[in-house]
Structure formats: C-alpha cells, structure tokens
C-alpha positions as CSV (number, residue, x, y, z in Angstrom):
1,X,-63.8,19.7,-37.9
2,X,-65.5,22.9,-38.6
3,X,-66.9,23.3,-42.3
4,X,-64.9,26.5,-42.5
5,X,-61.7,24.8,-42.3
6,X,-63.0,22.1,-45.0
7,X,-64.2,25.1,-47.4
8,X,-60.6,26.4,-47.2
9,X,-58.8,23.3,-47.8
10,X,-61.1,23.0,-50.8
11,X,-60.8,26.0,-52.0
12,X,-56.8,25.8,-51.6
13,X,-56.6,23.0,-54.3
14,X,-59.3,25.1,-56.7
15,X,-56.7,27.0,-58.6
16,X,-53.7,24.8,-58.5
17,X,-51.6,27.0,-60.7
18,X,-52.0,29.9,-58.6
19,X,-51.3,27.9,-54.9
20,X,-48.3,26.4,-56.5
21,X,-46.7,29.8,-57.4
22,X,-47.3,31.1,-54.3
23,X,-46.2,27.9,-52.1
24,X,-43.1,27.8,-54.4
25,X,-42.1,31.4,-54.0
26,X,-42.2,30.6,-50.0
27,X,-40.7,27.5,-50.8
28,X,-38.0,29.3,-52.5
29,X,-37.8,31.6,-49.1
30,X,-37.6,28.6,-46.6
31,X,-35.3,26.7,-48.7
32,X,-32.3,29.9,-48.5
33,X,-32.7,30.6,-44.8
34,X,-32.4,26.9,-44.2
35,X,-29.6,26.2,-46.0
36,X,-27.8,29.1,-44.5
37,X,-29.0,28.2,-40.8
38,X,-27.9,24.6,-41.7
39,X,-24.3,25.9,-43.2
40,X,-23.3,28.4,-40.3
41,X,-24.8,25.8,-37.4
42,X,-22.7,23.0,-39.6
43,X,-19.9,25.1,-39.8
44,X,-19.7,26.2,-36.0
45,X,-19.7,22.6,-34.8
46,X,-17.1,21.5,-37.0
47,X,-14.8,24.2,-35.7
48,X,-15.5,23.9,-32.2
49,X,-14.9,19.9,-32.7
50,X,-11.5,21.2,-34.7
51,X,-10.5,23.7,-32.2
52,X,-11.4,21.5,-29.2
53,X,-9.1,18.3,-30.4
54,X,-6.0,20.7,-31.4
55,X,-6.3,22.2,-28.4
56,X,-7.1,19.5,-26.4
57,X,-10.4,19.7,-24.2
58,X,-13.4,21.9,-23.2
59,X,-12.5,23.5,-20.1
60,X,-9.0,24.8,-19.3
61,X,-6.9,25.8,-16.1
62,X,-3.7,27.6,-16.3
63,X,-1.9,27.9,-12.7
64,X,-0.1,30.6,-11.9
65,X,2.5,31.0,-8.6
66,X,4.4,34.2,-7.1
67,X,8.1,33.4,-6.1
68,X,9.7,35.1,-3.1
69,X,11.1,37.8,-5.7
70,X,7.5,38.6,-6.9
71,X,7.7,36.5,-10.2
72,X,4.5,35.3,-11.4
73,X,5.2,32.1,-12.8
74,X,3.0,29.7,-14.8
75,X,3.1,26.1,-13.4
76,X,0.9,23.7,-11.7
77,X,2.4,21.2,-9.2
78,X,-0.7,18.8,-8.4
79,X,1.4,15.6,-7.8
80,X,2.8,14.0,-4.6
81,X,2.3,16.2,-1.6
82,X,2.4,19.5,-3.2
83,X,-1.2,20.1,-1.5
84,X,-2.7,21.7,-4.6
85,X,-6.2,22.1,-4.1
86,X,-6.7,21.0,-8.0
87,X,-7.3,17.3,-7.9
88,X,-9.8,17.6,-5.3
89,X,-11.4,20.3,-7.5
90,X,-11.2,18.2,-10.5
91,X,-12.6,15.1,-9.0
92,X,-16.2,17.0,-7.8
93,X,-16.7,17.1,-11.6
94,X,-14.8,13.7,-12.8
95,X,-18.5,12.5,-13.7
96,X,-18.5,14.9,-16.5
97,X,-14.7,14.3,-17.5
98,X,-13.9,12.0,-20.3
99,X,-10.3,12.6,-20.1
100,X,-7.6,14.7,-18.8
101,X,-5.1,16.3,-21.0
102,X,-1.7,18.3,-19.4
103,X,0.0,20.7,-21.7
104,X,2.7,23.6,-21.6
105,X,3.2,26.7,-23.7
106,X,6.2,28.7,-24.2
107,X,7.6,31.3,-26.9
108,X,10.7,30.4,-28.5
109,X,13.3,31.9,-31.2
110,X,13.7,28.9,-33.7
111,X,16.8,29.1,-35.6
112,X,17.9,27.2,-38.5
113,X,21.0,28.2,-40.4
114,X,21.4,32.3,-40.6
115,X,17.3,31.9,-40.5
116,X,15.4,32.9,-37.3
117,X,12.1,33.0,-36.0
118,X,9.4,33.3,-33.2
119,X,6.8,30.9,-32.9
120,X,5.1,29.3,-30.1
121,X,5.6,26.1,-28.9
122,X,2.9,23.5,-27.0
123,X,4.3,20.7,-25.3
124,X,1.5,17.7,-25.8
125,X,1.0,14.2,-24.4
126,X,1.0,12.8,-27.8
127,X,0.4,8.9,-26.2
128,X,-2.2,10.4,-24.0
129,X,-4.3,12.7,-26.6
130,X,-5.7,10.1,-29.3
131,X,-7.5,12.7,-30.9
132,X,-4.7,15.4,-31.1
133,X,-2.9,13.9,-34.2
134,X,-6.2,13.4,-36.4
135,X,-6.7,16.9,-35.9
136,X,-3.7,18.0,-37.9
137,X,-3.4,18.4,-41.7
138,X,-0.2,17.1,-42.4
139,X,1.8,18.8,-45.3
140,X,5.1,17.1,-45.4
141,X,7.0,14.5,-43.4
142,X,5.2,11.8,-41.0
143,X,3.9,12.3,-37.5
144,X,6.7,11.3,-34.8
145,X,6.3,8.0,-33.2
146,X,6.5,7.7,-29.2
147,X,10.5,7.3,-29.4
148,X,11.1,10.6,-30.8
149,X,11.9,13.1,-28.0
150,X,13.1,15.6,-29.6
151,X,10.6,15.6,-32.9
152,X,9.0,19.0,-33.9
153,X,5.9,19.8,-35.8
154,X,5.8,23.4,-37.4
155,X,3.3,24.9,-39.3
156,X,4.2,25.5,-42.9
157,X,4.8,29.2,-42.7
158,X,6.9,29.1,-39.8
159,X,9.5,26.1,-41.9
160,X,9.3,28.4,-45.0
161,X,10.3,31.3,-42.3
162,X,13.4,29.1,-41.3
163,X,13.8,27.6,-45.2
164,X,14.1,24.2,-42.9
165,X,13.1,20.7,-44.3
166,X,12.1,17.7,-42.6
167,X,14.7,15.9,-41.1
168,X,16.5,19.2,-40.2
169,X,18.1,20.1,-36.6
170,X,16.0,23.3,-35.4
171,X,17.6,25.0,-32.4
172,X,14.9,26.6,-30.1
173,X,16.0,29.3,-27.7
174,X,13.4,29.5,-24.9
175,X,12.6,30.9,-21.6
176,X,12.7,28.7,-18.2
177,X,9.4,29.2,-16.0
178,X,11.5,31.5,-13.8
179,X,12.6,33.8,-16.7
180,X,16.1,32.6,-17.7
181,X,17.1,31.2,-21.2
182,X,17.7,27.7,-22.4
183,X,18.5,26.5,-25.6
184,X,16.9,23.2,-27.3
185,X,17.7,20.9,-30.3
186,X,14.5,19.5,-32.3
187,X,14.6,17.7,-35.3
188,X,11.6,18.9,-37.6
189,X,9.4,15.8,-37.9
190,X,6.4,17.1,-40.0
191,X,5.1,20.7,-41.6
192,X,1.5,20.9,-40.9
193,X,-1.3,23.6,-42.2
194,X,-1.7,26.7,-40.6
195,X,-5.1,26.7,-39.1
196,X,-5.4,30.6,-39.8
197,X,-8.1,30.5,-36.6
198,X,-8.0,32.8,-33.4
199,X,-4.3,32.5,-33.6
200,X,-3.8,28.6,-33.2
201,X,-1.0,28.5,-35.5
202,X,1.6,26.9,-33.1
203,X,4.5,24.4,-33.1
204,X,4.2,21.1,-31.6
205,X,6.7,19.1,-29.3
206,X,6.7,16.2,-26.4
207,X,5.5,17.7,-23.3
208,X,8.1,16.4,-21.2
209,X,10.8,17.2,-23.2
210,X,9.3,20.8,-23.4
211,X,9.2,20.8,-19.7
212,X,13.0,19.7,-19.2
213,X,13.8,22.6,-21.3
214,X,11.4,25.0,-19.3
215,X,12.6,24.0,-16.2
216,X,9.2,22.3,-14.6
217,X,9.7,19.2,-12.7
218,X,8.9,15.5,-13.9
219,X,5.0,15.6,-13.8
220,X,4.7,19.7,-14.1
221,X,3.4,21.3,-16.1
222,X,1.7,24.7,-17.3
223,X,-2.1,23.7,-18.0
224,X,-4.6,21.5,-17.3
225,X,-7.7,20.5,-20.0
226,X,-10.5,18.9,-19.6
227,X,-12.2,16.8,-22.5
228,X,-15.9,16.3,-21.3
229,X,-18.4,13.8,-22.0
230,X,-21.0,16.6,-23.0
231,X,-19.7,19.7,-24.0
232,X,-22.6,21.7,-23.5
233,X,-21.7,20.9,-19.5
234,X,-18.6,23.3,-20.2
235,X,-19.6,26.0,-18.0
236,X,-21.2,24.0,-15.5
237,X,-18.2,22.7,-15.1
238,X,-15.8,25.7,-15.0
239,X,-18.1,27.2,-12.5
240,X,-17.5,24.5,-10.0
241,X,-14.1,24.5,-10.6
242,X,-13.8,28.2,-10.2
243,X,-15.8,28.2,-6.8
244,X,-13.3,25.5,-5.5
245,X,-9.8,26.9,-6.8
246,X,-8.4,29.9,-5.6
247,X,-8.7,32.0,-8.5
248,X,-5.7,34.1,-9.8
249,X,-6.1,38.1,-8.9
250,X,-6.3,40.7,-11.7
251,X,-2.8,42.3,-11.7
252,X,-1.0,45.1,-13.8
253,X,1.8,42.8,-14.0
254,X,5.2,44.2,-15.3
255,X,6.4,42.0,-18.3
256,X,9.7,40.3,-17.3
257,X,12.0,37.5,-19.6
258,X,9.3,35.9,-21.7
259,X,6.0,37.6,-20.6
260,X,2.5,35.9,-21.4
261,X,-0.5,36.1,-19.8
262,X,-4.4,34.8,-21.0
263,X,-5.0,31.5,-22.5
264,X,-2.9,32.2,-25.8
265,X,-0.2,33.6,-23.3
266,X,2.7,31.5,-23.6
267,X,3.9,30.5,-20.2
268,X,6.1,33.3,-19.7
269,X,7.4,35.4,-16.3
270,X,6.5,38.7,-15.2
271,X,6.7,40.6,-12.0
272,X,4.1,41.8,-9.6
273,X,4.4,45.2,-9.0
274,X,5.5,46.5,-5.6
275,X,2.2,48.4,-4.7
276,X,0.1,45.0,-5.2
277,X,-0.7,42.5,-2.7
278,X,1.3,39.3,-2.9
279,X,-0.6,36.1,-2.7
280,X,0.7,32.4,-1.7
281,X,0.1,29.1,-3.5
282,X,-1.1,28.5,-7.0
283,X,-4.0,30.3,-8.2
284,X,-5.7,29.5,-11.1
285,X,-7.2,30.6,-14.3
286,X,-10.2,28.6,-15.7
287,X,-11.5,29.1,-19.1
288,X,-13.8,27.3,-21.5
289,X,-13.9,26.6,-24.9
290,X,-17.2,29.1,-25.1
291,X,-14.9,31.9,-24.2
292,X,-12.3,31.1,-26.8
293,X,-15.2,30.5,-29.4
294,X,-16.8,33.7,-28.4
295,X,-15.6,35.9,-31.6
296,X,-16.7,33.0,-33.8
297,X,-19.7,32.7,-32.1
298,X,-20.7,36.0,-32.6
299,X,-19.6,36.0,-36.6
300,X,-22.0,33.1,-37.0
301,X,-25.0,34.8,-34.9
302,X,-24.3,37.7,-37.3
303,X,-24.3,35.6,-40.3
304,X,-27.6,33.7,-39.1
305,X,-29.0,37.6,-38.4
306,X,-28.3,38.2,-42.4
307,X,-30.3,34.9,-43.3
308,X,-32.9,35.8,-41.5
309,X,-33.0,39.1,-42.7
310,X,-32.8,37.8,-46.4
311,X,-35.5,35.5,-45.6
312,X,-38.0,38.5,-44.0
313,X,-37.0,40.3,-47.5
314,X,-38.1,37.3,-49.9
315,X,-41.5,37.0,-47.6
316,X,-42.2,40.6,-47.6
317,X,-42.0,40.1,-51.4
318,X,-43.8,37.1,-51.8
319,X,-46.7,38.4,-49.3
320,X,-47.2,41.4,-51.8
321,X,-48.1,38.7,-54.5
322,X,-50.5,37.3,-51.6
323,X,-52.2,40.0,-50.8
324,X,-52.9,41.0,-54.6
325,X,-53.9,37.1,-54.8
326,X,-56.4,37.0,-52.1
327,X,-57.5,40.6,-53.5
328,X,-58.6,39.2,-56.9
329,X,-59.7,35.8,-55.0
330,X,-62.2,38.4,-53.0
331,X,-63.4,39.4,-56.5
332,X,-64.0,36.0,-58.1
333,X,-65.8,34.8,-54.6
334,X,-68.3,37.5,-54.2
335,X,-71.2,35.4,-55.0
336,X,-70.0,32.5,-53.3
337,X,-69.3,34.8,-50.1
338,X,-73.2,36.2,-50.4
339,X,-74.5,32.7,-50.6
340,X,-72.8,31.6,-47.7
341,X,-73.9,34.4,-45.9
342,X,-77.1,34.3,-47.1
343,X,-77.8,30.8,-45.8
344,X,-76.2,31.7,-42.2
345,X,-72.5,31.5,-42.3
346,X,-71.6,34.3,-39.9
347,X,-69.0,37.0,-40.5
348,X,-65.7,35.3,-38.5
349,X,-66.4,32.0,-40.4
350,X,-65.9,34.1,-43.8
351,X,-63.0,35.8,-42.4
352,X,-61.2,32.3,-40.8
353,X,-61.7,30.9,-44.8
354,X,-59.3,33.2,-46.1
355,X,-57.2,33.2,-43.4
356,X,-57.0,29.6,-43.4
357,X,-56.1,29.5,-46.9
358,X,-53.1,31.8,-46.3
359,X,-52.3,29.2,-43.6
360,X,-52.5,26.3,-46.1
361,X,-50.5,28.2,-48.6
362,X,-47.9,29.4,-46.4
363,X,-47.3,25.4,-44.6
364,X,-47.2,24.0,-48.2
365,X,-44.4,26.1,-49.1
366,X,-42.8,25.8,-45.6
367,X,-42.6,21.8,-46.0
368,X,-41.6,22.0,-49.8
369,X,-38.8,24.4,-48.6
370,X,-37.8,22.1,-45.9
371,X,-37.6,19.0,-48.2
372,X,-35.9,21.0,-50.8
373,X,-33.3,22.3,-48.2
374,X,-32.7,18.6,-46.6
375,X,-32.3,17.0,-50.4
376,X,-30.0,20.1,-51.0
377,X,-27.9,19.7,-47.7
378,X,-27.8,15.3,-48.6
379,X,-26.3,15.8,-51.6
380,X,-23.8,18.7,-50.6
381,X,-23.1,16.8,-47.9
382,X,-21.6,14.1,-50.2
383,X,-19.4,16.1,-52.2
384,X,-15.9,15.2,-51.0
385,X,-13.9,18.8,-50.9
386,X,-10.3,16.7,-50.8
387,X,-8.6,19.4,-48.9
388,X,-6.1,19.2,-46.6
389,X,-5.9,23.5,-46.3
390,X,-7.3,25.1,-43.5
391,X,-10.6,24.6,-44.7
392,X,-10.6,21.4,-42.6
393,X,-11.9,23.2,-39.5
394,X,-15.1,23.7,-41.4
395,X,-15.4,20.2,-42.9
396,X,-16.0,17.1,-41.3
397,X,-13.6,14.4,-42.8
398,X,-13.4,16.7,-45.9
399,X,-17.6,16.8,-46.5
400,X,-19.5,19.9,-45.4
401,X,-22.0,19.5,-42.6
402,X,-25.4,20.9,-42.2
403,X,-27.1,21.5,-38.8
404,X,-30.2,23.5,-38.6
405,X,-31.5,24.3,-34.5
406,X,-34.8,22.5,-34.2
407,X,-35.7,26.3,-32.5
408,X,-34.9,28.1,-35.4
409,X,-36.6,25.9,-38.1
410,X,-39.9,26.2,-35.7
411,X,-39.4,30.0,-35.8
412,X,-38.8,30.7,-39.3
413,X,-41.9,28.7,-40.3
414,X,-44.1,30.9,-37.3
415,X,-42.6,34.1,-38.8
416,X,-43.6,32.7,-42.3
417,X,-47.2,31.5,-41.0
418,X,-47.5,35.1,-39.3
419,X,-46.7,37.1,-42.4
420,X,-49.2,35.3,-44.5
421,X,-52.0,35.6,-42.0
422,X,-51.1,39.3,-42.0
423,X,-50.8,39.3,-46.0
424,X,-54.4,37.8,-45.9
425,X,-55.7,39.8,-43.5
426,X,-57.0,42.8,-44.8
427,X,-59.0,40.9,-47.8
428,X,-60.3,39.0,-45.3
429,X,-62.1,41.1,-43.3
430,X,-63.4,42.7,-46.6
431,X,-64.9,39.7,-47.4
432,X,-66.2,39.1,-44.0
433,X,-67.6,42.6,-44.1
434,X,-69.4,41.9,-47.5
435,X,-73.4,42.4,-47.1
436,X,-74.8,39.5,-48.4
437,X,-77.8,40.8,-50.7
438,X,-75.0,43.5,-52.3
439,X,-73.0,40.2,-53.1
440,X,-75.7,38.0,-54.5
441,X,-76.7,41.1,-56.8
442,X,-73.2,42.5,-57.4
443,X,-72.4,38.7,-59.0
444,X,-75.6,38.1,-60.5
C-alpha cells in the first residue's frame, strides 16, 4: 500500500470530531435520497403488481373484426376451426407464459329503481384467475362463489350513485358486439374500493355471463391477457406477437352503437368510413403493462429526479464545509507538508493525501447513510397501515415496501465521491505547490 494512502487514512482519524461532522452531513444526504429512491421504487413495484393482478396479465391482445356492413367489432375467435393465428402466435412465447386470462369489457347503463349510471363492466374468469379476488379491497358484502352466475361487483362510487346495497337486483343495459342493445339482470354481491388509478374503476361480472349478454358465442371473448413468468420480458413477448399477428390498421372509425377503442375502450362498435380500405379476418392490437403504466413510470422518474436534485443541493452545501475544512487543514499542516516534501515526497503524493482524505470521509458518510436508510426502511416496512382504501395499490399486504435499484445506489455514491474530490481539489493543489523551505520557516 502506498505511503500516502496510509497517511491519508491516519489523518482521517486525527480530527475525529471534524470527520464525524462532515461524514454525518454527507450521511444525512445519502439517507434522504436513498429513502426517496427506495420509496418510489417500492411503490412503483407495488402498483405494477396490483395493476397486473387487477387487469390479469402483463401483455394484452385485443381482437377486432370488420363485418360486411363495415362495422368494426371487438371479438376474438380462437376456438374450433376458426383458423385464427392467435394460438400459433401464443405457442411461440409459451415458455414465457405462466397463465392465460380471457376477458371481455363493455360500457353498460346500470339501473336501480329511479337511479342509473354508466359503468364499465369487465367479464372475468373468476375461477381461472386466482390472483383476481385478492387484488380487490372489499368494502361490503362477500366475493361471489362459482355458482353465482349473475353476481356483480361494483366500485363503492357506482353503488352510491345507484343507492344500491348488497343483495339488490341491478339491471344492466348494454350493447352487443354487433351494436344491438340488450338487458341483463345482476345481483350486487359486493362493493369494492375505487382504485383511483388510470381509470381502473370497473365493475366485474362473470366472463361467460357477460359473453351471453353481449352476443359472443361460447368460448369467444374480447381480450387475451398473458401473465408472464418474468414480467421484464413483456416488451420482448409483445414484439414476437406483433410480428406473427395481423395488426389492426389505423382507422378514423365513426363511432356507432357503443363505440370504444384502445385498451381502456369498452369493446363497443364503430364503423369504418367509406374512404378507408377494408380488411378480412381478425386483426390484433398488442399492449403491455409498460404501455399502460407509462404515465405512472414518468411520474416516478420525475420524483427520482427531484430526489436527486435535493441530494445535490444537500451535498453542495456540505461540500462548502469540506472546502473550508481542508483549507483549515492546509494551514494546520504546513509544517508537516514541508517536512514530507523535504524528505522527498513528491507533489503528486501530497495532493493525493488530501484527495484520499476527502474520499475516505465521503465513503464513511455514504456507508453511514446507507446503513441508516436500511434501518429506517426496515422499521417503516414493519408498520401495518391497516387500510382497505385505494392506498392498497401502493402497499404490499398493508405495508410500505422499499426497493432501491443497485445502479441508482452506485450512481449516488459515485456522485458523492466526485463532489468530495472536487471540494478538496483546490486545497490539495495548494498543498502540493507549497515550497518545502517556505513551509518549514512559516511553521517554525
């Protein structure tokens, strides 16, 4: 080990109070930014998991067809001898799939007594999606059993608008896949908290029963959701599907009897304008969880940028203290520097001593801040918030979780070390330029 590293290590411990104060200020900045990064990382992960369970997958395939009358309908027919390319495309990525979920969606007018409200209804295979029921936060009633074909689960806000309670019979007026109107009867089995995130405040009914009401044949549905073994491969899987499936063309569809479009559309009907080229067969749109949570991800990136800015402000203030400290250290060690130079130490070694001291202080502060942040996250993660509100989307089983990306942590420490070296650079250069004879005389 070079002698200047040993000297720098010894000097770091010579003024313990000074070192502790500087390292403590640095540790506070590291603590703050690590907690903020951990919080946003944990919340982002929890939202992603909750939304995935609620929607029922990581990659979503939506089918559209064009009728002879130029109606664009939302339906997937991949059963029997339909000749659909979808099963073959799914087989290509079968190694990545944990399970497949089939769903349908429509916009219905719910009627109870003299009250009515428009409400999105999602048809869900309750028995085939084991993670769906646990993703709901029940306020009143009980989740339906397998024999309750006409059971309805509504967000609290919709039930309040209808003034309907658990056990009440609710009529639903909705459009079929070809644009006709139909009426169904449901029994309100439970109310759940509105998620309040990205428009997911849907009501839920059985997939097969909703299929009958919207005119879909047995086994037909509107959206196929792929639940992946590794969610990080969602974009890769989506690209494979897009390459093997005929994609839906961009159209300026004229809205018809229930219209809708996009992932959060409601599977209604629209009409292809006469000046646009028709197509044959089923065309597909492929969407991923990353596409749906793009705005949320942007928000968290902004929060991480804000936390980095706060970190830099705190470090800048601390680095002013580091500069002043090393200026005082330079004055205190003039004789020592002169002696070392007199016995043959080169200027570069003197400069390296100061820079290495700054590095040691920065590392001590970084380690201290990370340890404090780990302790804080461990304690906060044990607090049970006991909430059945939409906050559950941000939590994991009622608790906060923290996730700090390793690269983010490394980047923060690297920024800290660079700023520490920058703060000590001017005093270090001045120390290296001291003339040995002058230094010895001035300190005599």
